[in-house]
TORKOL-4160 file (C-alpha; in steps of 0.2 Angstrom, whole numbers, padded with zeros to 4 digits, m for minus):
212
<pt num="1" X="0109" Y="0156" Z="m0218"/>
<pt num="2" X="0119" Y="0144" Z="m0229"/>
<pt num="3" X="0137" Y="0151" Z="m0231"/>
<pt num="4" X="0144" Y="0139" Z="m0244"/>
<pt num="5" X="0156" Y="0133" Z="m0231"/>
<pt num="6" X="0164" Y="0120" Z="m0243"/>
<pt num="7" X="0170" Y="0134" Z="m0254"/>
<pt num="8" X="0178" Y="0143" Z="m0239"/>
<pt num="9" X="0187" Y="0127" Z="m0235"/>
<pt num="10" X="0193" Y="0125" Z="m0252"/>
<pt num="11" X="0200" Y="0142" Z="m0252"/>
<pt num="12" X="0210" Y="0139" Z="m0236"/>
<pt num="13" X="0217" Y="0123" Z="m0243"/>
<pt num="14" X="0222" Y="0132" Z="m0259"/>
<pt num="15" X="0230" Y="0146" Z="m0249"/>
<pt num="16" X="0240" Y="0133" Z="m0239"/>
<pt num="17" X="0245" Y="0124" Z="m0255"/>
<pt num="18" X="0251" Y="0140" Z="m0263"/>
<pt num="19" X="0261" Y="0146" Z="m0248"/>
<pt num="20" X="0269" Y="0129" Z="m0246"/>
<pt num="21" X="0275" Y="0130" Z="m0264"/>
<pt num="22" X="0280" Y="0148" Z="m0264"/>
<pt num="23" X="0282" Y="0156" Z="m0247"/>
<pt num="24" X="0276" Y="0174" Z="m0246"/>
<pt num="25" X="0267" Y="0173" Z="m0263"/>
<pt num="26" X="0251" Y="0183" Z="m0257"/>
<pt num="27" X="0262" Y="0196" Z="m0248"/>
<pt num="28" X="0271" Y="0199" Z="m0264"/>
<pt num="29" X="0256" Y="0198" Z="m0275"/>
<pt num="30" X="0247" Y="0211" Z="m0265"/>
<pt num="31" X="0260" Y="0224" Z="m0268"/>
<pt num="32" X="0260" Y="0224" Z="m0287"/>
<pt num="33" X="0251" Y="0219" Z="m0303"/>
<pt num="34" X="0261" Y="0219" Z="m0319"/>
<pt num="35" X="0253" Y="0207" Z="m0331"/>
<pt num="36" X="0259" Y="0207" Z="m0349"/>
<pt num="37" X="0243" Y="0199" Z="m0355"/>
<pt num="38" X="0224" Y="0204" Z="m0356"/>
<pt num="39" X="0213" Y="0190" Z="m0359"/>
<pt num="40" X="0196" Y="0193" Z="m0367"/>
<pt num="41" X="0186" Y="0176" Z="m0365"/>
<pt num="42" X="0170" Y="0168" Z="m0363"/>
<pt num="43" X="0161" Y="0167" Z="m0347"/>
<pt num="44" X="0159" Y="0148" Z="m0349"/>
<pt num="45" X="0164" Y="0140" Z="m0332"/>
<pt num="46" X="0174" Y="0126" Z="m0342"/>
<pt num="47" X="0186" Y="0139" Z="m0349"/>
<pt num="48" X="0197" Y="0145" Z="m0334"/>
<pt num="49" X="0209" Y="0158" Z="m0341"/>
<pt num="50" X="0224" Y="0156" Z="m0330"/>
<pt num="51" X="0224" Y="0137" Z="m0329"/>
<pt num="52" X="0223" Y="0135" Z="m0348"/>
<pt num="53" X="0239" Y="0145" Z="m0351"/>
<pt num="54" X="0247" Y="0139" Z="m0335"/>
<pt num="55" X="0249" Y="0156" Z="m0327"/>
<pt num="56" X="0248" Y="0160" Z="m0308"/>
<pt num="57" X="0237" Y="0175" Z="m0301"/>
<pt num="58" X="0244" Y="0192" Z="m0306"/>
<pt num="59" X="0250" Y="0187" Z="m0323"/>
<pt num="60" X="0234" Y="0188" Z="m0333"/>
<pt num="61" X="0222" Y="0203" Z="m0333"/>
<pt num="62" X="0205" Y="0195" Z="m0337"/>
<pt num="63" X="0188" Y="0201" Z="m0345"/>
<pt num="64" X="0175" Y="0188" Z="m0348"/>
<pt num="65" X="0157" Y="0189" Z="m0356"/>
<pt num="66" X="0145" Y="0178" Z="m0365"/>
<pt num="67" X="0154" Y="0172" Z="m0382"/>
<pt num="68" X="0169" Y="0183" Z="m0379"/>
<pt num="69" X="0162" Y="0199" Z="m0388"/>
<pt num="70" X="0170" Y="0215" Z="m0390"/>
<pt num="71" X="0157" Y="0228" Z="m0393"/>
<pt num="72" X="0160" Y="0247" Z="m0395"/>
<pt num="73" X="0146" Y="0251" Z="m0384"/>
<pt num="74" X="0151" Y="0240" Z="m0370"/>
<pt num="75" X="0159" Y="0252" Z="m0357"/>
<pt num="76" X="0163" Y="0237" Z="m0346"/>
<pt num="77" X="0174" Y="0229" Z="m0359"/>
<pt num="78" X="0182" Y="0245" Z="m0365"/>
<pt num="79" X="0186" Y="0251" Z="m0347"/>
<pt num="80" X="0195" Y="0235" Z="m0344"/>
<pt num="81" X="0205" Y="0237" Z="m0360"/>
<pt num="82" X="0209" Y="0255" Z="m0356"/>
<pt num="83" X="0216" Y="0250" Z="m0339"/>
<pt num="84" X="0225" Y="0236" Z="m0346"/>
<pt num="85" X="0233" Y="0246" Z="m0360"/>
<pt num="86" X="0235" Y="0263" Z="m0353"/>
<pt num="87" X="0239" Y="0259" Z="m0334"/>
<pt num="88" X="0246" Y="0241" Z="m0334"/>
<pt num="89" X="0254" Y="0242" Z="m0351"/>
<pt num="90" X="0250" Y="0225" Z="m0356"/>
<pt num="91" X="0259" Y="0220" Z="m0372"/>
<pt num="92" X="0247" Y="0207" Z="m0378"/>
<pt num="93" X="0228" Y="0206" Z="m0379"/>
<pt num="94" X="0221" Y="0189" Z="m0382"/>
<pt num="95" X="0203" Y="0186" Z="m0388"/>
<pt num="96" X="0200" Y="0168" Z="m0384"/>
<pt num="97" X="0184" Y="0159" Z="m0389"/>
<pt num="98" X="0180" Y="0140" Z="m0387"/>
<pt num="99" X="0173" Y="0127" Z="m0398"/>
<pt num="100" X="0155" Y="0122" Z="m0394"/>
<pt num="101" X="0151" Y="0139" Z="m0387"/>
<pt num="102" X="0134" Y="0140" Z="m0380"/>
<pt num="103" X="0132" Y="0158" Z="m0384"/>
<pt num="104" X="0137" Y="0155" Z="m0402"/>
<pt num="105" X="0125" Y="0140" Z="m0403"/>
<pt num="106" X="0111" Y="0151" Z="m0396"/>
<pt num="107" X="0114" Y="0163" Z="m0410"/>
<pt num="108" X="0112" Y="0150" Z="m0423"/>
<pt num="109" X="0095" Y="0144" Z="m0416"/>
<pt num="110" X="0079" Y="0150" Z="m0423"/>
<pt num="111" X="0070" Y="0154" Z="m0407"/>
<pt num="112" X="0070" Y="0167" Z="m0393"/>
<pt num="113" X="0080" Y="0166" Z="m0378"/>
<pt num="114" X="0075" Y="0183" Z="m0369"/>
<pt num="115" X="0086" Y="0197" Z="m0365"/>
<pt num="116" X="0102" Y="0189" Z="m0371"/>
<pt num="117" X="0095" Y="0189" Z="m0389"/>
<pt num="118" X="0101" Y="0208" Z="m0390"/>
<pt num="119" X="0118" Y="0202" Z="m0386"/>
<pt num="120" X="0118" Y="0188" Z="m0398"/>
<pt num="121" X="0114" Y="0199" Z="m0413"/>
<pt num="122" X="0132" Y="0203" Z="m0414"/>
<pt num="123" X="0136" Y="0185" Z="m0418"/>
<pt num="124" X="0122" Y="0184" Z="m0430"/>
<pt num="125" X="0130" Y="0198" Z="m0439"/>
<pt num="126" X="0146" Y="0188" Z="m0441"/>
<pt num="127" X="0135" Y="0173" Z="m0447"/>
<pt num="128" X="0127" Y="0184" Z="m0461"/>
<pt num="129" X="0144" Y="0190" Z="m0467"/>
<pt num="130" X="0149" Y="0172" Z="m0469"/>
<pt num="131" X="0132" Y="0164" Z="m0473"/>
<pt num="132" X="0138" Y="0156" Z="m0490"/>
<pt num="133" X="0152" Y="0147" Z="m0482"/>
<pt num="134" X="0143" Y="0141" Z="m0467"/>
<pt num="135" X="0127" Y="0135" Z="m0476"/>
<pt num="136" X="0138" Y="0125" Z="m0487"/>
<pt num="137" X="0144" Y="0114" Z="m0472"/>
<pt num="138" X="0135" Y="0098" Z="m0470"/>
<pt num="139" X="0137" Y="0095" Z="m0451"/>
<pt num="140" X="0129" Y="0107" Z="m0438"/>
<pt num="141" X="0144" Y="0104" Z="m0427"/>
<pt num="142" X="0155" Y="0110" Z="m0441"/>
<pt num="143" X="0145" Y="0126" Z="m0443"/>
<pt num="144" X="0145" Y="0129" Z="m0425"/>
<pt num="145" X="0164" Y="0127" Z="m0423"/>
<pt num="146" X="0168" Y="0137" Z="m0439"/>
<pt num="147" X="0157" Y="0151" Z="m0432"/>
<pt num="148" X="0166" Y="0151" Z="m0416"/>
<pt num="149" X="0183" Y="0154" Z="m0426"/>
<pt num="150" X="0175" Y="0167" Z="m0436"/>
<pt num="151" X="0168" Y="0176" Z="m0421"/>
<pt num="152" X="0185" Y="0176" Z="m0413"/>
<pt num="153" X="0192" Y="0184" Z="m0429"/>
<pt num="154" X="0179" Y="0198" Z="m0429"/>
<pt num="155" X="0181" Y="0202" Z="m0411"/>
<pt num="156" X="0200" Y="0203" Z="m0413"/>
<pt num="157" X="0196" Y="0215" Z="m0427"/>
<pt num="158" X="0185" Y="0225" Z="m0415"/>
<pt num="159" X="0199" Y="0226" Z="m0402"/>
<pt num="160" X="0210" Y="0234" Z="m0415"/>
<pt num="161" X="0197" Y="0247" Z="m0420"/>
<pt num="162" X="0194" Y="0253" Z="m0402"/>
<pt num="163" X="0201" Y="0270" Z="m0398"/>
<pt num="164" X="0211" Y="0262" Z="m0384"/>
<pt num="165" X="0221" Y="0252" Z="m0396"/>
<pt num="166" X="0222" Y="0264" Z="m0410"/>
<pt num="167" X="0229" Y="0278" Z="m0398"/>
<pt num="168" X="0241" Y="0265" Z="m0391"/>
<pt num="169" X="0248" Y="0262" Z="m0408"/>
<pt num="170" X="0248" Y="0280" Z="m0413"/>
<pt num="171" X="0260" Y="0284" Z="m0398"/>
<pt num="172" X="0271" Y="0269" Z="m0402"/>
<pt num="173" X="0266" Y="0258" Z="m0388"/>
<pt num="174" X="0268" Y="0239" Z="m0392"/>
<pt num="175" X="0252" Y="0231" Z="m0391"/>
<pt num="176" X="0248" Y="0215" Z="m0401"/>
<pt num="177" X="0231" Y="0207" Z="m0403"/>
<pt num="178" X="0229" Y="0188" Z="m0405"/>
<pt num="179" X="0214" Y="0177" Z="m0409"/>
<pt num="180" X="0213" Y="0160" Z="m0401"/>
<pt num="181" X="0201" Y="0146" Z="m0399"/>
<pt num="182" X="0201" Y="0133" Z="m0385"/>
<pt num="183" X="0195" Y="0115" Z="m0387"/>
<pt num="184" X="0184" Y="0109" Z="m0373"/>
<pt num="185" X="0186" Y="0091" Z="m0379"/>
<pt num="186" X="0205" Y="0091" Z="m0378"/>
<pt num="187" X="0210" Y="0106" Z="m0367"/>
<pt num="188" X="0221" Y="0113" Z="m0381"/>
<pt num="189" X="0222" Y="0130" Z="m0388"/>
<pt num="190" X="0222" Y="0134" Z="m0406"/>
<pt num="191" X="0230" Y="0149" Z="m0414"/>
<pt num="192" X="0219" Y="0155" Z="m0427"/>
<pt num="193" X="0233" Y="0165" Z="m0435"/>
<pt num="194" X="0223" Y="0181" Z="m0433"/>
<pt num="195" X="0236" Y="0193" Z="m0426"/>
<pt num="196" X="0238" Y="0212" Z="m0428"/>
<pt num="197" X="0249" Y="0225" Z="m0420"/>
<pt num="198" X="0247" Y="0240" Z="m0432"/>
<pt num="199" X="0234" Y="0249" Z="m0442"/>
<pt num="200" X="0241" Y="0241" Z="m0458"/>
<pt num="201" X="0238" Y="0224" Z="m0451"/>
<pt num="202" X="0221" Y="0229" Z="m0445"/>
<pt num="203" X="0216" Y="0234" Z="m0463"/>
<pt num="204" X="0223" Y="0218" Z="m0470"/>
<pt num="205" X="0213" Y="0208" Z="m0458"/>
<pt num="206" X="0197" Y="0218" Z="m0461"/>
<pt num="207" X="0199" Y="0216" Z="m0480"/>
<pt num="208" X="0201" Y="0197" Z="m0478"/>
<pt num="209" X="0186" Y="0195" Z="m0467"/>
<pt num="210" X="0175" Y="0205" Z="m0478"/>
<pt num="211" X="0180" Y="0196" Z="m0494"/>
<pt num="212" X="0179" Y="0178" Z="m0487"/>
């Protein structure tokens, strides 16, 4: 049976390097988890959450799925959010998409992909909301990247509408939601300036998105 021995070797080298830089790192890490951030990102292998923001293990609580969607029937995502907000008391929830997203690209294609088409319908709804703007763009890459940005904005809105965040705000807990996009071509994060920390800001964002 193949055991992927090269990955175990990589792991041992990584542990040695970390312990050389920070002796006792893993012993300390095993005793606590107190991240300030929840990252909701895409499953794409080119978007490693911790590395992008330069944070070590233990500093970023992470949930990832195809095209970084926040769907109110996704118990997995909602459970991660509840644990992060209610137990870990994170102060920031970051929804991070990326340009050139394969999930967003597939949602734009006029063909069947199988089971994932049920998931991609959520992105197609975003497209329909902004169809006029997107159809006016001359280049396919521009449409794709703009839809990646709009998808992040709508998923940020969805985070704000969850009972997890609504209840946190109601009890006065500090939780701010941010929408970012990562550039595969340059490795840089872009702040889409979609950010909310209250019901009022949520309503303002919703009005803006529905009237674009």
